[in-house]
N, C-alpha and C positions, 0 to 999 in steps of 0.2 A: 374120739372127740366128737361131740355133737355139733351140729351147725346151728345157725340162727337166721331169722328173717327180719329184715328191717323194713318198715312200711312208712312211706312219706307221700303226701299229696301235693301236687303242683298244678295250679290252674285247673282244679277240679278233676285232674287226671291222676288216679291212684296208681302208684308204682310199687310193685312188690319186689324188693331187692333180696334175692336168695344168695346168701353168702355161706359157702361151706368152708369150715376151718380145718377139715381133716388134713389138708395138705401142709398145715403148719407144724406138723410133727418135726419139720426141719429144725425148729427151735430146740427141741429136745437134743438133737444131735449137736447143736451148738453148745448146749450146757455140758454135755458129756465131754466134749473136746476141751472146754474151758477148765473142767475139773482136773484134767491131767496135764494141762499146759505147763505148770511149774516143774514137772518131772521130765520134760522132753530134753533130749541130749544131742541134738544136731548130728545124729548118726543114722545111717540107713538101718532099716529094720534088721537085716541080716547081720550087719556088723555089731549092732547092739546086742543081739541075741548071742552071737559068738563070744563077745567080750564077757558078758555076765555069766554065760555057761562056764567059762574058764574060771572066773572068780568064784562061782558057786562050788565048783569041784574042790577048791582049796579052802573054802570058808563055810563049811556046811553048818557050823554051829552059830553063825552070825545071821541076824535077821535082814540086814540091808541087801545082800545079794538076792535073797528070795523076793524082796520088795521090788527091786529094780527089774528082776526077771519078770515078775508079775506085770509090771507096767509095760514092758516091751511086748510081752505076749498079748496083753490087752490091745495095744496099739496095732498089733498084727492081726487082730480079729480072733485070736485063740482064747476066747473068754473062759472056757472050762479049765484050760491049763493055767491061765492067768489067776483064776480064783484059787486053784490049788497052791500056787506059789505065794499068793497074798495071805492065804489062810495059815500057811507055815510061818510066814513072817509074823503074823499076829500071835501065833503060839509062842514065838520066841520073844516078841516085844509088843504086848498089847497096847502100850501107850504111844506107839510110833505115830508121829503126826501124819495125817492124811490117809492112814491105812484103812480105817473103817469106811471112810467115804469111797475109797477106790474099790473096796470089797463090794460095797453097795452097787457101784457102777457095773461090776462084773455080773453080779446077780441080775441087775436090771437088763443088761444086754442079753442075758440068757432067758429072759422072761420069767424069772423067779422073783416076782415083785414083792411078795410078802417078806422074803428074806432080805431083799434090797431095802425095804422100808425099815426093817429091824436094824440093819446096819447103820442107816442114816440116823435113826432115832437114838441109837447108842452113841453115835458120834456127837450128836447134839447134847446128849446127857453128860458126856464126859468132856465137853468143851473142845472137841477136835474138829477142825474144818467146819465150823458151825454154819458159816454162810453157804458154803457149797452144799452141805448136807441138807439144809433147808430148801435150797434151790432145786436140788435133785429130787427131794421128797415131794415137792410141789408137782414135778412132772409126772410122778407116778399117779397121783390123784387126778391130775388133768387128763391123763390117758384113760383112766377108769371112768371119766365123766363126772367125777365128784369135784365140781368147780369151787364149792364153798371151802372144802379142805385145801384145795390147791391154792386158793387165794390166801389162806392163813399162812402157809409156808412161803409163798412168794412175797407177801407183805413183810413177813419177818426178815426175809433176806434183804429186802429194800431198807428196812430199819437198820440192819447191820452195815450195809454198803449202799447208801442213798444214791450214789453216782454210778452204780453198776448197770450198764445198759441192758444186759441180758435179763436181769431180774425185772427191770422196768418193762421191757418188751413182753416178757412172758406174762406178767400181771396184766398188761394191756390186752393181750390176746384173750386172756381168760375173762376179763370184764366184757369184752366185745362178744364173746361166746354167750354170756349171760344177758346180752342186750343192753348193757350199760355203756353205750357208745361215748357218752360225755366223759366218763372216767377213763375209758380206753384212749380217747384223744389226748387227754392230759398226760397220761403216762408215756405214750409214744412220742408226744411232743417233747417231753423232758428228755427222753432217750436221744431223739434227733438233735436236740440242742447240745447235748454232751458230745455227740459224735455225728455231725451232719452227713458223714459218708457211710453210716451203718445202714445197709440196705433193708434189714429186717424191720427197723423202726419205720422206714418209709412204707414198707408193705403193710405193717400194722396200721399206720395212719390212713392209708388208702382204704382199708377195710372199714375202719371206724368211721371215717367221714362218709363213706358210702352208706353205711348203716344208719347214720344220723340224717341222711337225706341231702348232704352237702355234695352234690354231684361235681361241681366245679373243683372243690377241694380234693375230692377223690381222684379226679382225672389228673390234677396237678401232682398229687403224690405218686400215682402210678407212673407218670412220666419221669419223676425224679428217681423212682425205683429202677426204671429201665436204664437210666444213666449209670447207676451204681451197681446193678446186678452183674455177676460174671457173665461173659458172653455165651457160655455154653449152658447156663442155668435153665432148667425146664420151666422155672417160674416166669421167665421173660415172656414166653408165649402166652401164659395165663394173663399177664399184665396187659399185653397187646389186645387180647380178647376183651378184657374188662374195659379198656379205654374205648374200644369200638362200640361196645354195648352201651356204655354210659353216654357217649355222644349221641347215640341213636335215641336213648331215653330222653335226653335233653331236647332233641329236635322235636319229639312228639309232644312236649309240654308247651311249646311256643304257640 
């Protein structure tokens, strides 16, 4: 993902705000987790694997055990094995809900982006998990640096689910990466209004306000982010560094 530079003048002192968005690949991870959330089973990885292995041995002609096993293997980070199980499920029941999208996720995790995109596009074409497929397809283009295409799919996902905060935040990050901070602020503000405790929305707002030159607003959002972010998050340290730097920049403009 490329970075961007925001430039703003205060009291004849020009401040160049270098903002790197590469670290925001965390959003992609959020999307991937979201896509599988409806299939989670409140089981430990091992217990789930053992249970569905037993089921699969007794029901080799049925698609669902392969599907469930694929999800469990995916959640355990065994993406190649997960894909094999999901592919078998697809062979047995190609119209199974969510299957094409989850095959795309496995391809995406393995770095096979072309095949992932094909799976998502087929899901959209057949009307299967259309929102999630659009959202995940957007992340592929975003990581490839094709922001225009990423926005097409992120905006389509927003049209489908206007109140989905992940879609709003991802679109916001993409607009910010293009230097359209005004639109980024709007989208992150919408997300924060829907869920005031969603840390990624505050992170995005801080970046967008900093890029637009609103130093006070950026500091305020970084501080809110610190309240919401998990204690062990590596992004907390980045937020602290940002706050210190922005306060220093403000002091120089007085």
